[in-house]
N, C-alpha and C positions, 0 to 999 in steps of 0.2 A: 369502358372503365376496366382497369386491370383487376384480375382476381389475385388472391393471396399468393399463388404460386408465381405469377408473373412479377408481382411486386418484390417477392423474395429474390428472384433471379436478378432483377434489375438493381436491387439494393446491393447485392454481392458484387455485381459487375462494377458498380461505382467505387466500392471500397477496396476491392482486391489489389489493384495496382499500388496501393499505399501500405499494404501489410508486409512486414519484413520478418525474417527469421533471425534470431540472435544465437550465435554459437559461442559458448563459453570455453575458453582454453586456459591451461595453466602449465608453467614449467614445473615438472616434478622429478625428484630423484628416481632413477631407475630402480634402486633397491627398495624404495618405499612406494612403488607404483601400486595403486589400488584402483583398478579400472571400474570397480563398482561401488566406490565410496562416494556418498553424497556430499556436495559442497555446502548445501544449505540444510538447516534443521527442518523438521516437519512442522506443518501448521498444526495447531491444536486448540481445543476449547475446553475449559474446565468441566470435569464430570461428563464429558461427551466424547464420542469417537475422535481419534486423532484426525487432523486434516493433513493430507499429504501435500508436501510442497511440489507443485506440478512444474517447477522450473527445471528439475534435474532429471536428465536421462543419461547416466554415466555411459560413456562410450569411448574407447581408446582410439586416438589418432596417432599412428606411429610415425611421427615426423622427427627424425633424429636431429638434435640440436648440437651435438658434440658434447664431449665431457661426460659427466654422469647424470645428465638430465635430458629430458625430452618433453616436447609439448604434447599434452594430453587433452583431448576434448572431454570435459567433465560435466557438461550440461548444455541444455538448449532451452530457449524461450522464444517469445514473440514480442513484436512491437508494431508501431505504425507511425507513418510520417505525418507530422503535424505542421511542417513549414517547408516550403520549396527549397530553402537553403540548407536542408539536411538535419533538421531537428526531429528526433525519434522519441516517442513516448513509450514507456514500458513500466513494469513493476520494479520497485526498489529491490525486492528480494531476488529478482533475476540478475541484477548487476550489483549485488551487495558486497562482493569480495573485491577490495581495492587492488589485490595482487593478481587478479585474473585478467585475461585479454578478451575483448568482445569483438566478434566479427559480425557485421550486419550484411545479410544477403537479401537483396531486393527481389521483386517478382520476376524481373528479367535476368535473374541469376548473377547479377554483378555483386562483387564482394567489396566491402569497405571496412576499414578499421573504425570501430565505434569508441568514441571518447566520452566517458561519463562526465557531463558538465555540472550536474546537480542531482542530489538525492534529497527528496523531501524529508525533513527531520521528523515529521509527524505521520504523514500518510505513506502508503506503500506505492509511491510514485517516483520515477526517476526519468531524467531526460538525457539522451545521448546526442552527440554531434558527429556527423560524417561529412567528409569533404566532397560535397556534390551540390550541384545547382539545378534548378528547374525540375525538382522532384514533384510528384503528384501528392499533395496533402489531402487528408481526409476532411470531411465537413463535420464539425463538432455540434452535437445536438444539445438539448437542455434536459439534464437528468432530473430537474425538479418537476418535470411534467410526466414522468414515468408513472404508469398505472398498473395495478395488479392484473394479470391475465394478458398483458400486452405481448404481442409476438416479437421475439428478438432473435438475432442470429450472431453466433460466435465464429470468428475466423482466427486461425492461428497455426502454429507449427506443432501439430499433434504428435505426441510421443517423441518429439525432437527428430522425427524421421519424415513425417508427411507434411510438408509445408503447404500453407494456404488450404488447410482442411476447413470445411464449413459444416456447422451443425445448427439446428433451429429448435426453439422452444418458446417458453413464455417466462414472464416475470412472476416468480412464485412468492416473493416476500419483499418487503421494504423495511429499511431501518434496522437491519440485523446487526449483531455485535459478534465479532470473532477475535481471537488472539492468534498471533503468528510468531513462531520462533524464527528470528532473522538470520541466525548464523550458528556455528558450532559452539560459540561461547554461551549460548542460552539466552541471548538478548531477546526480549519479548516486545512485540508491537501490538497494541490494542486498536482495532479498527472498528469504528462505529458507523451506523447508518449506511451499511453496505447493502447491495442488491442481492437477493437470492433468486436463482434461476434454475430451471430444470434442463437447460441446454447441456448437451454432452461436452463437458470441458475435460480434456485429457491432459496428461503430463506434457509439458512443453507449450501449452496454450497460455501460460502466464504472460501477461503483458499485451496480449492480443486484444482487438477491439470487440466490444459487444455493440451491435448496431440495431437500429429500428428499421422498419420497412421503407423509410424514406432515404436510406443509405447514410444516415447520420450516426456517428459514434456517440453512444449514451453511457458507456461504461468501459472499464478495463478489466478483463478477466483475471482473477487473482488467486482463487483457491478452490479446491474440491475437498469433500469429506471422504477420507479413505474408508472403504468398506461400505459406503452408502451409494445408492443409485439416484441419479437425477437431482443431486443437491450440489450446486456450485454457487460461487459468490463473485461479484464484480464491484469495483469501486465506481461510484458515480463520476461521470466525466467532468462535472462542474468543479470538483476538487482540483482536477488537473488544469483547468482553465486558468485558475489563479496562479498556479505554478508557472505556466507558460507566459503569462503577462509579466511576472517577476523576472523570468529569464530574459525576455526580450528587452525589458526596460532597465533592469539592474544587473543582468548577467548572473544572477543567482536566485535561488528560492528564499524568500524572506518569510519567516514565521515568528510570531510572538512567543515569548518564553516567560513563565512565572517561577519555575524552579522548585516544585514540590511533588512528592509522590503521595498517593492517597488511595483509599478504598471508599466507594460510595456506600452509604449506610441504607439499611431498610429495616423493616420490622423484625425480620429473623435475626439479623446481626445485633440489633438493639437488645433483644431478649437474651441471645446467647452470651453476650459480653456485658450485660447489665449497663448499657450506655444510656445517657440522659435523653437522647433524641433518636428518631428513626429516619432521619434525612440528613443531608449534608455530606461533606467529604472529610473523612477521618485521615489526618496527615500521618502517614506511617511508611517506613521503608519496606522494600520488597525483599525477596529471598536471595537476591544476587549479592555476592561478596562485595564489600565496600559500598553498598547502597546507602544513600542518604535520604532521609525523609524530607529535609529541606536543604537544597543545594546552597553551599556557602557563597555569599555575596550576590545571590540571585534576588530578583524583586520580592519573592516571598520572604527571604532572609532579611532584607532591608525593612520589610514591613513588621518584622518581629514575630513572625509565625514560627511555632515550635512543633516538634513531634508530639503527637497525640492531641493537638488542637483539632477542632472540628470547624471547617469553613461552612457556615450555614447558608449564606447568601453572597452574591456578587452583584453590585449595583442594584440592590433591592430585588434581585431575581433568586428565588429559592432553588437550591441545588437538590436534585433528586436523581434516581436512576435513569429517568427519562430525559433529564436535563443535567448532564454531568458538568463538572468544572471544566473539563477539557473541551466540551462543546462550546462553552462561552468564550474560552481563551482562543479557540480556533477561529471564531467569528470576529475577534478583536484585531486591532492593528498594533504594530510596534509603536510605542509612545503613548498609548491610551492609558489613562489613569483609572484604576479600579478601586472601589470602596468595598471592603469585605466585612461581613459580620462573622466574627470568630468566637467560638465557645471554648473556654479553657477551664476545665473542671466544672464548677457550677456558675461561672461568670461569663457574660457575653460582652464583647467589646467591638468597636469599629476601628478598622485600620485601613490605610490607603497605600497604594504602591503604583508604580509605572512599569508597564510591560517593556521588556527589552527584546532585542533580536536573538533568536536561538542560534547558537554557533554550531 
């Protein structure tokens, strides 16, 4: 019977040929060249230390392109092959900028142009395509079976410099919530039910695989807390499985859309703002300029939901901080009919709507 060291080595050998480095480049004016300026904004959580976006290691690549611009390497990330015909899975924040170019470098040091074919509108997942056949795909595990204390291994392009770096640790927490700034515009993405691990995840590891000792990918390394030790986060791989099924079947990632912004209520918010209930989703716009509480012509708008309404239940399921509105929408399908219990001032009413595809 293999000991844990032998299992770790064998697991890494299985996955390593499928791990890729992602080089992010951009044409930039010479006079505005900022070799140490980040492309992506930092990860962060309210009232907690900032989480550093580990996708960026600014580094200049002096390839003269003529005129007043040159191609600059502005970041590095990781990914892994999930289909022999060139599908590569990574984090959305690694390939967030539509104006950048992405070069995929495989374990045998071959370079390919990476074309982003889909970015998940909800989760921090993206899929790239490279022109290659017969590539070695990883084996995807079941992230629903992950347990606290389970041994895991991260593989990735550490610091954007050391490709195929390996680190080992355990699963430290399940069902965590973090918020991520996706770009310079301040757009935020809220990730729920992510995995916490003490594996050494360094800058550039974003998008790389988190594997179990059977050599199965169970997560996608996505973030670290800046200034903290041994606290990292990974997305459960089951989220990405649905995306891959959509890509193969429809050519795009399909996600249901309801069209409202909200804050989940609790006892503290109820008392602070003198609200009638301590549960449900309070419909309210965020701090971003031009933000709408209810998107015009969306399913929520068609159902008659207004700003400051409180959505109490969806299909008779009570909304709480542990069971958010977004959790229910994420598990639903485009075309599903929802019945919502909505409180407006001191009255409660029932409304229905049909989920549409998020564009």
